[in-house]
Z-matrix of the N, CA and C atoms (Angstrom, degrees):
N
C 1 1.443
C 2 1.537 1 110.60
N 3 1.323 2 116.25 1 -40.65
C 4 1.459 3 119.74 2 -178.24
C 5 1.528 4 110.73 3 -66.33
N 6 1.336 5 116.89 4 -37.99
C 7 1.470 6 119.82 5 176.91
C 8 1.522 7 110.68 6 -61.88
N 9 1.320 8 116.68 7 -38.72
C 10 1.468 9 120.23 8 179.41
C 11 1.523 10 110.73 9 -65.54
N 12 1.316 11 117.13 10 -38.52
C 13 1.463 12 120.17 11 178.80
C 14 1.527 13 110.15 12 -66.85
N 15 1.342 14 116.50 13 -42.39
C 16 1.462 15 119.76 14 176.09
C 17 1.522 16 110.76 15 -58.89
N 18 1.316 17 116.31 16 -43.77
C 19 1.464 18 120.72 17 -178.81
C 20 1.527 19 110.92 18 -65.40
N 21 1.327 20 116.78 19 -41.51
C 22 1.469 21 120.59 20 179.14
C 23 1.526 22 110.60 21 -62.43
N 24 1.324 23 116.33 22 -42.12
C 25 1.467 24 119.63 23 179.05
C 26 1.528 25 110.71 24 -67.90
N 27 1.318 26 117.35 25 -36.74
C 28 1.460 27 119.93 26 178.63
C 29 1.521 28 110.59 27 -65.44
N 30 1.333 29 116.88 28 -38.63
C 31 1.462 30 119.80 29 178.47
C 32 1.526 31 110.18 30 -60.48
N 33 1.331 32 117.19 31 -39.61
C 34 1.459 33 120.15 32 -179.97
C 35 1.527 34 111.72 33 -69.86
N 36 1.327 35 117.70 34 -34.23
C 37 1.470 36 120.91 35 -173.71
C 38 1.529 37 113.27 36 -99.38
N 39 1.306 38 119.14 37 -1.01
C 40 1.461 39 120.53 38 -169.63
C 41 1.521 40 114.33 39 -64.43
N 42 1.309 41 119.59 40 -29.84
C 43 1.463 42 120.81 41 177.78
C 44 1.529 43 111.52 42 -87.38
N 45 1.322 44 115.96 43 -39.16
C 46 1.465 45 119.80 44 -175.96
C 47 1.524 46 112.23 45 -72.70
N 48 1.321 47 117.48 46 -39.48
C 49 1.462 48 120.45 47 -172.38
C 50 1.531 49 112.89 48 -62.91
N 51 1.339 50 120.16 49 -49.00
C 52 1.478 51 118.02 50 177.35
C 53 1.530 52 112.92 51 -63.79
N 54 1.333 53 116.62 52 -35.33
C 55 1.462 54 118.76 53 177.94
C 56 1.526 55 111.61 54 -66.70
N 57 1.324 56 115.96 55 -40.20
C 58 1.467 57 118.53 56 178.75
C 59 1.527 58 110.61 57 -68.06
N 60 1.326 59 117.06 58 -37.73
C 61 1.468 60 119.66 59 177.07
C 62 1.525 61 110.57 60 -64.12
N 63 1.312 62 116.32 61 -42.21
C 64 1.461 63 120.66 62 178.96
C 65 1.534 64 110.65 63 -63.76
N 66 1.325 65 116.62 64 -43.11
C 67 1.467 66 120.83 65 179.00
C 68 1.525 67 111.25 66 -64.68
N 69 1.338 68 116.71 67 -44.29
C 70 1.460 69 121.10 68 -178.79
C 71 1.527 70 111.26 69 -64.28
N 72 1.310 71 117.01 70 -43.62
C 73 1.451 72 119.20 71 -177.99
C 74 1.521 73 112.15 72 -78.50
N 75 1.324 74 117.45 73 -23.86
C 76 1.462 75 119.74 74 171.02
C 77 1.520 76 111.20 75 -66.93
N 78 1.329 77 116.14 76 -42.88
C 79 1.463 78 119.87 77 177.23
C 80 1.524 79 110.91 78 -66.62
N 81 1.323 80 116.65 79 -36.71
C 82 1.468 81 120.40 80 176.73
C 83 1.526 82 110.57 81 -64.06
N 84 1.331 83 116.52 82 -44.31
C 85 1.466 84 120.22 83 178.11
C 86 1.526 85 110.83 84 -62.37
N 87 1.325 86 116.78 85 -38.95
C 88 1.461 87 120.15 86 177.70
C 89 1.532 88 110.98 87 -62.99
N 90 1.321 89 116.86 88 -44.18
C 91 1.468 90 120.10 89 178.94
C 92 1.524 91 111.00 90 -63.15
N 93 1.318 92 116.58 91 -40.91
C 94 1.465 93 119.37 92 -179.92
C 95 1.526 94 111.67 93 -71.03
N 96 1.319 95 116.86 94 -32.58
C 97 1.466 96 119.24 95 175.79
C 98 1.529 97 111.25 96 -68.10
N 99 1.324 98 116.75 97 -33.21
C 100 1.468 99 119.50 98 174.54
C 101 1.517 100 110.97 99 -63.21
N 102 1.324 101 116.82 100 -42.29
C 103 1.461 102 120.74 101 177.71
C 104 1.530 103 109.77 102 -64.86
N 105 1.325 104 116.80 103 -42.21
C 106 1.463 105 120.65 104 179.92
C 107 1.529 106 110.89 105 -63.51
N 108 1.327 107 117.14 106 -36.42
C 109 1.464 108 120.32 107 177.57
C 110 1.525 109 110.85 108 -63.96
N 111 1.333 110 116.70 109 -41.86
C 112 1.468 111 120.05 110 177.87
C 113 1.522 112 109.82 111 -63.48
N 114 1.331 113 116.84 112 -41.61
C 115 1.468 114 120.17 113 179.17
C 116 1.522 115 110.69 114 -64.76
N 117 1.321 116 117.24 115 -39.51
C 118 1.463 117 120.42 116 -179.61
C 119 1.524 118 111.51 117 -64.94
N 120 1.320 119 116.21 118 -43.88
C 121 1.465 120 118.65 119 -176.04
C 122 1.522 121 113.68 120 -82.30
N 123 1.319 122 117.37 121 -38.16
C 124 1.469 123 119.36 122 -173.30
C 125 1.522 124 113.86 123 -114.94
N 126 1.316 125 118.60 124 -14.44
C 127 1.454 126 121.56 125 179.47
C 128 1.518 127 112.78 126 96.54
N 129 1.319 128 115.04 127 159.70
C 130 1.462 129 120.57 128 -178.54
C 131 1.527 130 111.64 129 -68.86
N 132 1.313 131 116.80 130 -28.35
C 133 1.469 132 119.42 131 178.51
C 134 1.527 133 110.95 132 -63.17
N 135 1.323 134 116.26 133 -34.50
C 136 1.468 135 119.39 134 177.95
C 137 1.533 136 110.86 135 -66.30
N 138 1.329 137 116.90 136 -38.40
C 139 1.465 138 120.71 137 177.71
C 140 1.523 139 109.68 138 -61.91
N 141 1.311 140 116.62 139 -44.85
C 142 1.471 141 120.61 140 177.79
C 143 1.523 142 110.59 141 -59.91
N 144 1.322 143 115.34 142 -46.12
C 145 1.464 144 120.07 143 -177.57
C 146 1.525 145 111.16 144 -61.96
N 147 1.314 146 117.40 145 -45.21
C 148 1.463 147 121.33 146 -179.62
C 149 1.523 148 110.17 147 -64.52
N 150 1.329 149 117.44 148 -40.50
C 151 1.461 150 120.25 149 179.99
C 152 1.519 151 111.34 150 -65.66
N 153 1.315 152 117.60 151 -40.29
C 154 1.457 153 120.75 152 -176.63
C 155 1.525 154 113.22 153 -79.10
N 156 1.323 155 117.34 154 -39.68
C 157 1.453 156 119.77 155 -174.22
C 158 1.531 157 113.58 156 -90.87
N 159 1.319 158 117.20 157 -36.01
C 160 1.464 159 119.95 158 -175.81
C 161 1.527 160 112.46 159 -107.71
N 162 1.308 161 116.97 160 0.42
C 163 1.467 162 123.24 161 177.35
C 164 1.526 163 112.76 162 54.77
N 165 1.314 164 116.69 163 47.39
C 166 1.462 165 123.44 164 176.51
C 167 1.522 166 107.89 165 -99.99
N 168 1.348 167 117.36 166 137.96
C 169 1.466 168 119.69 167 -178.62
C 170 1.518 169 113.01 168 -107.46
N 171 1.320 170 119.67 169 -6.87
C 172 1.462 171 126.10 170 173.28
C 173 1.525 172 115.39 171 69.33
N 174 1.313 173 119.03 172 0.77
C 175 1.459 174 119.23 173 176.68
C 176 1.526 175 110.49 174 -120.33
N 177 1.325 176 116.64 175 25.93
C 178 1.461 177 120.34 176 -177.75
C 179 1.523 178 112.88 177 -64.01
N 180 1.313 179 118.16 178 -19.24
C 181 1.463 180 121.21 179 177.44
C 182 1.533 181 111.30 180 -66.84
N 183 1.320 182 117.21 181 -21.32
C 184 1.467 183 121.93 182 -178.70
C 185 1.521 184 112.94 183 -89.71
N 186 1.306 185 118.41 184 4.96
C 187 1.458 186 122.37 185 -170.09
C 188 1.527 187 113.32 186 -61.10
N 189 1.299 188 119.07 187 -45.80
C 190 1.459 189 121.15 188 -173.73
C 191 1.528 190 113.64 189 -96.26
N 192 1.305 191 118.38 190 -4.02
C 193 1.464 192 120.55 191 -178.44
C 194 1.524 193 113.62 192 -64.61
N 195 1.328 194 120.71 193 -45.22
C 196 1.470 195 118.41 194 178.33
C 197 1.525 196 113.23 195 -60.74
N 198 1.322 197 117.33 196 -38.82
C 199 1.463 198 119.98 197 178.73
C 200 1.526 199 110.64 198 -65.74
N 201 1.320 200 116.42 199 -43.32
C 202 1.456 201 120.70 200 178.77
C 203 1.525 202 111.37 201 -62.40
N 204 1.318 203 116.84 202 -44.17
C 205 1.467 204 120.16 203 179.68
C 206 1.525 205 111.56 204 -66.40
N 207 1.325 206 117.46 205 -36.25
C 208 1.461 207 120.25 206 177.97
C 209 1.522 208 111.92 207 -63.27
N 210 1.325 209 116.86 208 -45.23
C 211 1.461 210 120.77 209 179.37
C 212 1.527 211 110.33 210 -65.79
N 213 1.322 212 117.12 211 -46.41
C 214 1.458 213 119.99 212 -177.60
C 215 1.527 214 112.42 213 -65.10
N 216 1.328 215 117.65 214 -38.87
C 217 1.462 216 119.51 215 179.12
C 218 1.522 217 110.90 216 -64.73
N 219 1.313 218 117.67 217 -40.89
C 220 1.468 219 120.12 218 178.22
C 221 1.524 220 110.83 219 -65.23
N 222 1.306 221 117.09 220 -39.72
C 223 1.466 222 120.21 221 178.53
C 224 1.521 223 110.21 222 -64.71
N 225 1.320 224 117.09 223 -45.67
C 226 1.467 225 120.75 224 179.72
C 227 1.527 226 110.87 225 -63.83
N 228 1.294 227 116.71 226 -35.32
C 229 1.455 228 120.49 227 -175.53
C 230 1.524 229 113.14 228 -80.89
N 231 1.317 230 119.18 229 -37.48
C 232 1.461 231 120.34 230 -170.21
C 233 1.533 232 115.35 231 -110.45
N 234 1.310 233 119.66 232 -23.52
C 235 1.460 234 119.52 233 -179.72
C 236 1.527 235 112.04 234 -64.78
N 237 1.347 236 120.83 235 -43.32
C 238 1.469 237 118.22 236 176.40
C 239 1.531 238 113.04 237 -61.45
N 240 1.315 239 117.07 238 -34.09
C 241 1.466 240 120.75 239 177.62
C 242 1.529 241 110.48 240 -61.25
N 243 1.319 242 116.63 241 -43.56
C 244 1.459 243 120.24 242 -176.01
C 245 1.531 244 111.61 243 -81.56
N 246 1.318 245 117.91 244 -37.49
C 247 1.463 246 120.36 245 -176.91
C 248 1.527 247 111.51 246 -68.48
N 249 1.305 248 117.14 247 -36.65
C 250 1.464 249 120.76 248 -178.40
C 251 1.526 250 112.65 249 -99.36
N 252 1.322 251 116.06 250 10.77
C 253 1.471 252 122.74 251 176.73
C 254 1.533 253 112.93 252 56.24
N 255 1.331 254 116.49 253 35.23
C 256 1.464 255 120.28 254 178.49
C 257 1.513 256 112.16 255 -84.67
N 258 1.320 257 118.12 256 -18.28
C 259 1.459 258 119.99 257 -178.79
C 260 1.525 259 110.92 258 -66.24
N 261 1.321 260 116.64 259 -37.65
C 262 1.462 261 119.43 260 177.64
C 263 1.521 262 110.83 261 -60.69
N 264 1.320 263 116.45 262 -41.83
C 265 1.463 264 120.88 263 178.39
C 266 1.526 265 110.54 264 -65.83
N 267 1.322 266 116.29 265 -40.88
C 268 1.464 267 120.78 266 179.50
C 269 1.517 268 111.03 267 -63.63
N 270 1.316 269 117.00 268 -39.66
C 271 1.463 270 120.55 269 -177.23
C 272 1.530 271 112.94 270 -75.83
N 273 1.336 272 118.05 271 -9.09
C 274 1.461 273 120.74 272 176.16
C 275 1.533 274 112.24 273 -92.64
N 276 1.304 275 117.16 274 3.77
C 277 1.462 276 120.07 275 176.77
C 278 1.529 277 109.60 276 -72.42
N 279 1.333 278 117.45 277 157.93
C 280 1.477 279 119.44 278 -179.77
C 281 1.531 280 111.43 279 -77.05
N 282 1.303 281 115.06 280 66.45
C 283 1.466 282 123.19 281 -179.27
C 284 1.518 283 105.66 282 -150.65
N 285 1.316 284 119.26 283 139.11
C 286 1.476 285 119.76 284 -178.37
C 287 1.530 286 111.90 285 -56.64
N 288 1.325 287 115.42 286 135.10
C 289 1.458 288 120.69 287 -175.14
C 290 1.521 289 112.54 288 -63.14
N 291 1.315 290 117.83 289 -42.20
C 292 1.461 291 120.32 290 -178.42
C 293 1.522 292 110.62 291 -66.59
N 294 1.352 293 116.92 292 -33.54
C 295 1.471 294 119.18 293 176.57
C 296 1.527 295 110.77 294 -69.63
N 297 1.313 296 116.25 295 -35.92
C 298 1.466 297 120.78 296 179.35
C 299 1.533 298 110.18 297 -62.65
N 300 1.323 299 116.80 298 -50.21
C 301 1.473 300 120.96 299 -179.87
C 302 1.524 301 109.90 300 -64.84
N 303 1.322 302 117.04 301 -41.92
C 304 1.460 303 120.83 302 179.07
C 305 1.525 304 111.10 303 -62.91
N 306 1.314 305 117.05 304 -40.44
C 307 1.459 306 121.02 305 179.28
C 308 1.525 307 110.82 306 -68.31
N 309 1.320 308 117.21 307 -41.74
C 310 1.463 309 120.44 308 179.14
C 311 1.527 310 111.10 309 -62.47
N 312 1.324 311 116.57 310 -46.16
C 313 1.465 312 118.35 311 179.66
C 314 1.522 313 111.47 312 -73.18
N 315 1.324 314 117.64 313 -30.24
C 316 1.464 315 120.48 314 176.36
C 317 1.521 316 112.30 315 -65.49
N 318 1.322 317 116.46 316 -36.28
C 319 1.464 318 120.07 317 177.17
C 320 1.521 319 110.26 318 -64.66
N 321 1.328 320 117.04 319 -43.68
C 322 1.462 321 120.08 320 177.56
C 323 1.519 322 112.47 321 -64.87
N 324 1.331 323 116.35 322 -42.54
C 325 1.467 324 119.89 323 177.26
C 326 1.523 325 111.36 324 -62.43
N 327 1.320 326 115.80 325 -42.15
C 328 1.468 327 119.76 326 179.52
C 329 1.518 328 112.09 327 -64.39
N 330 1.332 329 116.50 328 -41.39
C 331 1.464 330 120.32 329 178.89
C 332 1.523 331 110.66 330 -64.37
N 333 1.323 332 116.16 331 -41.81
C 334 1.459 333 120.51 332 179.19
C 335 1.531 334 110.88 333 -67.97
N 336 1.317 335 116.41 334 -42.93
C 337 1.465 336 120.39 335 179.19
C 338 1.530 337 110.76 336 -63.18
N 339 1.324 338 117.29 337 -35.78
C 340 1.463 339 119.89 338 177.84
C 341 1.522 340 111.31 339 -62.43
N 342 1.327 341 116.68 340 -42.80
C 343 1.467 342 119.75 341 176.17
C 344 1.524 343 111.27 342 -60.10
N 345 1.331 344 116.23 343 -44.28
C 346 1.456 345 120.08 344 -177.53
C 347 1.527 346 111.56 345 -68.27
N 348 1.309 347 117.81 346 -37.11
C 349 1.466 348 121.32 347 179.41
C 350 1.521 349 110.43 348 -66.58
N 351 1.318 350 116.76 349 -42.72
C 352 1.472 351 119.42 350 179.00
C 353 1.522 352 110.22 351 -65.85
N 354 1.329 353 117.33 352 -40.05
C 355 1.459 354 119.43 353 178.01
C 356 1.534 355 110.83 354 -64.36
N 357 1.313 356 117.00 355 -41.10
C 358 1.463 357 120.56 356 177.58
C 359 1.525 358 110.78 357 -62.79
N 360 1.319 359 117.13 358 -39.85
C 361 1.469 360 120.61 359 178.37
C 362 1.524 361 110.97 360 -64.59
N 363 1.324 362 117.10 361 -39.44
C 364 1.468 363 120.28 362 177.72
C 365 1.528 364 110.30 363 -65.09
N 366 1.328 365 116.49 364 -45.37
C 367 1.463 366 119.96 365 178.40
C 368 1.523 367 111.22 366 -62.21
N 369 1.337 368 116.35 367 -43.98
C 370 1.460 369 119.77 368 179.69
C 371 1.533 370 110.71 369 -62.39
N 372 1.326 371 116.62 370 -45.34
C 373 1.466 372 119.78 371 -179.52
C 374 1.517 373 112.94 372 -60.97
N 375 1.320 374 116.78 373 -40.13
C 376 1.461 375 119.92 374 -179.29
C 377 1.526 376 111.18 375 -71.28
N 378 1.326 377 116.48 376 -50.02
C 379 1.461 378 119.51 377 -175.80
C 380 1.526 379 112.57 378 -73.09
N 381 1.314 380 117.17 379 -25.70
C 382 1.467 381 120.09 380 179.35
C 383 1.526 382 111.16 381 -64.66
N 384 1.318 383 116.82 382 -30.98
C 385 1.461 384 120.30 383 178.97
C 386 1.531 385 111.94 384 -75.98
N 387 1.338 386 117.94 385 -20.04
C 388 1.462 387 120.81 386 -174.87
C 389 1.519 388 114.63 387 -106.04
N 390 1.325 389 116.37 388 -34.63
C 391 1.457 390 120.37 389 -169.12
C 392 1.524 391 110.94 390 -120.67
N 393 1.310 392 115.09 391 165.51
C 394 1.457 393 120.58 392 176.06
C 395 1.528 394 109.02 393 -72.67
N 396 1.322 395 117.69 394 156.38
C 397 1.474 396 120.01 395 -176.65
C 398 1.522 397 114.67 396 -58.13
N 399 1.326 398 118.20 397 -30.27
C 400 1.460 399 120.18 398 179.45
C 401 1.528 400 111.63 399 -65.60
N 402 1.337 401 116.71 400 -40.62
C 403 1.463 402 120.17 401 178.77
C 404 1.524 403 111.48 402 -71.99
N 405 1.328 404 117.07 403 -35.61
C 406 1.469 405 120.69 404 176.67
C 407 1.529 406 109.49 405 -64.47
N 408 1.324 407 116.24 406 -42.65
C 409 1.461 408 119.82 407 178.22
C 410 1.522 409 110.48 408 -63.28
N 411 1.305 410 117.01 409 -37.24
C 412 1.463 411 120.63 410 178.48
C 413 1.520 412 111.25 411 -64.15
N 414 1.315 413 117.03 412 -41.72
C 415 1.469 414 120.75 413 178.57
C 416 1.527 415 110.15 414 -64.13
N 417 1.324 416 116.11 415 -46.71
C 418 1.465 417 119.42 416 -176.56
C 419 1.529 418 111.84 417 -70.77
N 420 1.323 419 117.69 418 -33.89
C 421 1.460 420 119.69 419 175.97
C 422 1.529 421 111.81 420 -70.98
N 423 1.305 422 116.36 421 -27.00
C 424 1.455 423 119.26 422 173.73
C 425 1.521 424 110.48 423 -67.90
N 426 1.325 425 117.11 424 -35.48
C 427 1.470 426 121.26 425 -179.10
C 428 1.529 427 112.57 426 -80.12
N 429 1.316 428 118.73 427 -18.04
C 430 1.465 429 121.28 428 -177.32
C 431 1.532 430 113.33 429 -57.41
N 432 1.332 431 120.94 430 -46.67
C 433 1.477 432 119.00 431 177.03
C 434 1.525 433 113.44 432 -61.96
N 435 1.321 434 117.40 433 -29.03
C 436 1.458 435 119.82 434 177.85
C 437 1.529 436 109.97 435 -65.62
N 438 1.334 437 115.76 436 -42.64
C 439 1.473 438 119.46 437 178.82
C 440 1.520 439 110.89 438 -67.88
N 441 1.312 440 117.52 439 -40.81
C 442 1.458 441 120.18 440 177.92
C 443 1.532 442 111.04 441 -64.29
N 444 1.328 443 116.95 442 -35.42
C 445 1.463 444 120.52 443 176.40
C 446 1.524 445 110.51 444 -65.75
N 447 1.317 446 117.36 445 -38.14
C 448 1.463 447 120.40 446 177.66
C 449 1.516 448 112.18 447 -63.34
N 450 1.329 449 116.64 448 -43.41
C 451 1.460 450 120.46 449 178.36
C 452 1.530 451 111.20 450 -67.36
N 453 1.318 452 116.66 451 -40.07
C 454 1.459 453 120.62 452 179.47
C 455 1.526 454 111.29 453 -66.61
N 456 1.321 455 116.96 454 -42.58
C 457 1.454 456 119.63 455 178.88
C 458 1.521 457 111.72 456 -68.36
N 459 1.327 458 117.55 457 -29.16
C 460 1.463 459 119.77 458 173.25
C 461 1.527 460 109.64 459 -61.82
N 462 1.326 461 116.55 460 -48.35
C 463 1.466 462 120.22 461 -179.03
C 464 1.529 463 111.56 462 -65.13
N 465 1.327 464 117.53 463 -40.45
C 466 1.452 465 120.68 464 179.03
C 467 1.526 466 111.09 465 -64.82
N 468 1.317 467 117.08 466 -44.02
C 469 1.458 468 120.39 467 179.61
C 470 1.525 469 111.12 468 -66.25
N 471 1.330 470 116.88 469 -38.70
C 472 1.463 471 119.70 470 176.44
C 473 1.526 472 110.22 471 -63.23
N 474 1.311 473 117.08 472 -40.72
C 475 1.461 474 121.47 473 178.89
C 476 1.531 475 110.42 474 -62.04
N 477 1.320 476 116.45 475 -44.08
C 478 1.458 477 120.63 476 179.93
C 479 1.530 478 110.35 477 -66.78
N 480 1.327 479 117.33 478 -42.01
C 481 1.465 480 120.44 479 -179.14
C 482 1.525 481 112.09 480 -67.41
N 483 1.315 482 117.99 481 -33.75
C 484 1.458 483 121.12 482 -177.39
C 485 1.527 484 113.34 483 -81.41
N 486 1.300 485 117.29 484 -11.24
C 487 1.465 486 120.43 485 178.81
C 488 1.526 487 109.27 486 -68.97
N 489 1.338 488 118.45 487 128.45
C 490 1.464 489 119.67 488 -174.11
C 491 1.533 490 115.08 489 -77.04
N 492 1.325 491 119.41 490 -26.83
C 493 1.464 492 119.81 491 -176.68
C 494 1.528 493 110.71 492 -106.31
N 495 1.328 494 114.87 493 145.50
C 496 1.458 495 120.12 494 -176.99
C 497 1.522 496 112.21 495 -70.56
N 498 1.316 497 117.46 496 -33.58
C 499 1.464 498 119.17 497 178.55
C 500 1.533 499 111.02 498 -62.98
N 501 1.298 500 116.75 499 -41.64
C 502 1.471 501 120.15 500 178.72
C 503 1.525 502 110.98 501 -71.45
N 504 1.315 503 117.42 502 -34.15
C 505 1.476 504 119.95 503 176.39
C 506 1.520 505 110.12 504 -60.46
N 507 1.323 506 116.08 505 -46.81
C 508 1.459 507 119.90 506 179.45
C 509 1.529 508 111.10 507 -64.64
N 510 1.314 509 117.05 508 -38.17
C 511 1.471 510 120.22 509 178.04
C 512 1.531 511 110.02 510 -66.02
N 513 1.324 512 117.14 511 -40.22
C 514 1.465 513 120.43 512 178.48
C 515 1.520 514 111.89 513 -69.06
N 516 1.311 515 115.50 514 -32.61
C 517 1.467 516 119.42 515 -179.82
C 518 1.519 517 109.78 516 -68.63
């Protein structure tokens, strides 16, 4: 039963997930190319100086992407279920309802977390070659609330989408 639920969720996310990964890593590459351009023109010492004196982290372009991806993934995953009334059919399967909802949202959270972990690894790998570990940690800790916001907005959007009545949806929103 669990394999079937995984497969059903994959069918819903199969087009959106690669596109979101491509968009996220394209934006990451753009941010890293901006940093590389600064290093090419002004040198790595200038990057250090700007980070230490002006408190710039150079990845501010990535700030709203995790939140956007979290909302969009929840919409892609749960709106078809509610619009076509498939959730009622899913919840009548011989499987506990709370486990079904938990598994469905866990799959979305896991998929989103995987994107964020890979992006963090790419950022760490790039900045680790250029900066001292303290500055790399500062950059990644700056991005941590953005990732947590993406996961939180995924759960909030899923909660709103799964609500059966419009009055409660608006109240939850």
